[in-house]
N, C-alpha and C positions, 0 to 999 in steps of 0.2 A: 677405706676398709673393705677387704674382701668379705661378702656374704657367705654366711655359711647356714645350713639348714637343709630341709627337704625339698628336692626339685620335683616339678610336677611332670607326671608322665605323659608322654605324648598321646597315649590311647584315652585319658582322662581329658586332655585339652580337646580332643575331637568331639567327646561328649557334651563339654562345657560348652564348645561352639554350636552344637546341634540343639542344646536345651535353653539357650539364652540368646536373646536377639540382639540387645546394645550392650548388656552388661559385659559381655565376652569383650568386646572392643575396649572397655575401661581397663578390664583385667589384664588383658593381654599385651599392654604397654608397661605394665608395672615391672620394678626390678624383681628378679627371679624368687628370691625368698618370698618378699611381700605378695607376688603372683601365687606361690604356692599356697600360702594360708588363704587368701582371698579367695581363690578358685575352690579349695577344698571346702571351705565354709559354705560357699554358695551350693556346691554338688550335694553336701549332707542335708542342707536345709530344702533343697528342692527335692531330693528324695523323700523327705518327711512330707512334703506338700503333696507329691504323687500317691503316697500311701495313705494320707488322710482322705484324699479325694476319691480312691478306689472305691467303688461301690460294692465289689465282691467281699470287701472286708467288713466285718460287724463292728459296730462302735466301741464294744468292749475290747475287741481284739486291737484296735487301734490304739487304744488308750494304753494297752499292754507294750504295743510296739514303739509308742513314744517314751514310755519308761526306759525301754531297753536303749532308744537313741541316747537317752542321758547317760549311760553306762558304755558309751561305744568303745572307749578304751580298754574295757575289759573283755578279753578274748571270749570268755564264755557268753557273755551278753552279746558280742558281735556275732558269734556263731549262730546262737539262737534267732537273732533277728535276720541274718542272712538267709537262714531257712524261710523263713515266713516271707520275705521279700521276694524271693524266687517264686514261691507259690502264687503271690500276688501278681507277679510280672505277667503271668500267662492270660491274665483277664484285662491288662492295660490295651487299650486298641492303639495309642499312638506310637509309632515305631521309635521314635526318638526317647519317649518316656520309658518304653519297654527295655531299651539299650542301656538307659540310665541305671535301671533296675538290677539288670543283669550283671551290670559291673560294680554293685554294691560290696562284693567282698574285697575286690581291690581298693575301693574308697575307705573301707574300713581299716585294711591294713595299712593304708596311707596314714589315716587318721591317728592310729594309735602309735605310729613312728615318729610323730613330732615330740620336740623336746618339751620338758615340763611347762616352761613359760609359754610357749606358743599353744600347747595343748590346753591350758587352763583358760585362754582367751576362746578357744573353740568350744570348749565346753560351756562357757557363758554364754555364748551365741546359741548353741543347741537347746540348752535350758530355756533361753527366753523364747525362742520362736516355738519350742514344744508347748510352752503355757497359752500362747496364742492360739496354737492348733487345738488345745483343749478347750479353749473358749468356743470355737468351732463346733465341736463334738457335743459340748453342753447345751448350746444354743440352737444348732440346725437339726432337723431329724427328717422324717420321710415326708412331712408336708410342708409349704413355704413357712418360714420363721424369720423373725427380725430381731436385732438387738433393741433393748427398750429405751436407753437413755444415750445422751451424748457422752456420758462418762464411759459408757461401755465401750463405744465405737473408739474414742480415744485411747483407751485401755488396750483395746486390740492393736490399734496402729501402732502403739508404743511397743508392743512386743513383737509383732511380725515384721513390721519395718524399723521401729527405733533400736531393738537390739542388733540387727544388723549394723545401724548406724554406729552404734558404740562400737562394736567389733572392728569397723571400719577405722574409727579414731585411735582405738588401741593400737591396731598394728601400724597405722601412721605415725603415731607417738614413738613407738618402739623403733621404727625406721630412722626418724629423724634423731634420736637419742644416739644411734649407732653412728650416723653418717656426719653429723653437724658437731662442729669443734664448739661453737657458741651458740647453741640453739636459743631462739626466743620463746615466745609462748607456743605452747605445744596445742594442737587441736583439741577443742573442747568436747567431752564425751555428752555432756548435755546438750549442747548444740547438734551434734551429730545425731543424736537420739530423735531431736525435733525434726531435723532435716529428713531423716529416715521414716519417721511417721508421714510427714508430707508425701514422700515417694508412694508410700503404702496406700494413702488415701487416693492419690492419682490412679493408681492401679485398681482400686476398688471401683472408682466412679468409670473408668473406661471399660471395665469388665462387667458392668452391672447387669446387663440383660442376660448373659450367660449365667451369671451367678444366680440370678432369679429363677431360672428354670432348672436348677439342681436343688431348689429349695431355700437359697441363702439369699436374704435381704439385709444388707449390711446397714443402710440408712436406719436410724433409730425411729421406733414407733413414735416418740415424742415429737420428732420433727415432721413425720408424715401426718400425724394427726392436726398439726398446726396449718397445713394446707388442705384438710380434708380428705386425706387418702389413708388408705391401709395398704400392706405389703401385697395383698393379693390384687388391689388396684394397679400395680406396677407391671402386672403381666399383660395390661392392655397399652399399646402404644399410645393411645389417644391420651393417656393420663399425663403425658410428658410436659403438657403445658403447665399444668397445676405444680408438676414436681420441680420446676426450673428454679424457682426460689430456693429450694432445698439443696440443690446440685450448686448453685452460685455460692451459697453459704458455706459449704465444705471445700469448694475452690479456693475462696478467700481464706479459709482456715490455713490450706496448704500453703498459700503464697505467702502469709505471715511467718511461717516455720523456713520456707525456702529463702526468706530475706536473710536469715543468718549466715548464708552461704559466702555472702562477703567477707564477712568476719572469720569464718572458717577458713576460706582460701587464704587470707592474709598471714593465718598461721603457720602455712606450708611454705619452708624456705623456698626462695626462687632458685635455688640449686637443684632441688627436685623437680625438675621439669615433668617427668613421668607421672608422678604423684598429683601434681597440679592438674594436669591433663584428664586424669582418671577420675578427678573429682569434678571439674568443669563439665566434661560432658553428661552426666546423669542430670545435673541440675537444670542444664539447659534445655535437656530433651524433655524433662519432665514439665517445664514451662510451656514448650511446645505442644505436649501432649495436653495439657490443661486447656490451651488455646481451642485444640481441636474438641475436647470435651465440652467445653461452654457453647459450641454451635451445633453440637451432634444430638440425633435423637436416641438417647442412651437405652430407650425402651423397646427400640426396634431390633430384633434378633441380628439382622444383616448390617446394623448401623454402628459396630464397634469401632470407635475411633482409634486411630494411629497416625503418627507422624509419617510421611513418606522417607523412604530409604535415601532419596536424593538431599533431604533436609538432614538427616544423619550425617552423610558424607560431606556436605558443606559445613556443617558445624565443625567436624575435624580438620577440614582444610583452613578454616579461619583460625585455628588454635594458637599457632605460632604468635601471633601478635598478642595473644592474653597470657602468655606462660610467664612473661617477665614484668607484666604490670597489672596490678590489682584494680587500678583505675580503668582499664580497658575492659576488665571483666565485668565490674560494676556497671559500666555505661550500657554493655550489650545486655547484661541481666535486668537493669532497669528499663530499656526499651520493651523488652519482651514482657515485662511486668505492666508497663503503662498501655501497651497494646491488649493485654488480656483484660484489664480493667475496664478500659474503654469499651472493649465488646461486650462485657457482661452488663455495663451500664446501658449501653445501646440496646441490648436485647431485653433488658428489664423495661425499658421505657415503651418499647414495642408490643409488650405483652400485657400493658396495663389497659 
């Protein structure tokens, strides 16, 4: 069946490529209609993130802008928001993020042009992500602060990462309904939320040092107190040895959720090769990143872990063998899992 809907403009595709490292690769292989929704959802969320991180905007103004993001399909709200974002863009130092903000009017115009069904899915994404960003504003201020409990961090991951996961699952489900004569099980939104939460905690762990230096400690006080640390202690790289058990705890939390990826992939028909590839890559890259996180000095400002570009492209090169075999995907996933768990176990023995 021929797809209908909004096509993604080349000018915004360039912006997407500039502001996302690996996600662009996944989105770019998708069918046109699905690609448009996924890419626009990411750009709106990334714009929100850039606004909330902008030190030139007051917390109250940021809350007001998040309210306008929730009404982005409304022309008056979009116009008011565009004025504020253009003002904020002048104080953003990163050239790529500045370019993203200056394209916001085009992004808002495209957002409002989506049909009602697709727009409702986008609105749910924006509302969920906005809720997570409001947690940022409520928790973090001028001085270093942290979440208090595990439940707060889990809630944050469910909003910032889980809601994009649900967005992904809904778009996949709609595409499968359009394209498949006899679809089987649809991708689970619950599982997608948990997988998205795992991707978010992966980002939190690898960005820990940078976040600490802007006053944000996402690891909960309850966990830090259990190893004799406070948020301020994490500004000292020598605290890394004491922190490792907490880091390993959250790595394992992520892995138990990424384990759902085998079931999720099996729900994507083998006729949907691009959709399967676009799901496989982020899962494998998250596992590879967690491997880097497990052995990195996360409190050292220059020690931000990331996977090598060669690893990214070798994963892509190995994809054809995985597209028609859930077993092949599971085998490679479990190899990564076992390697990661063994690395953690070995590191824990040497630190005792």
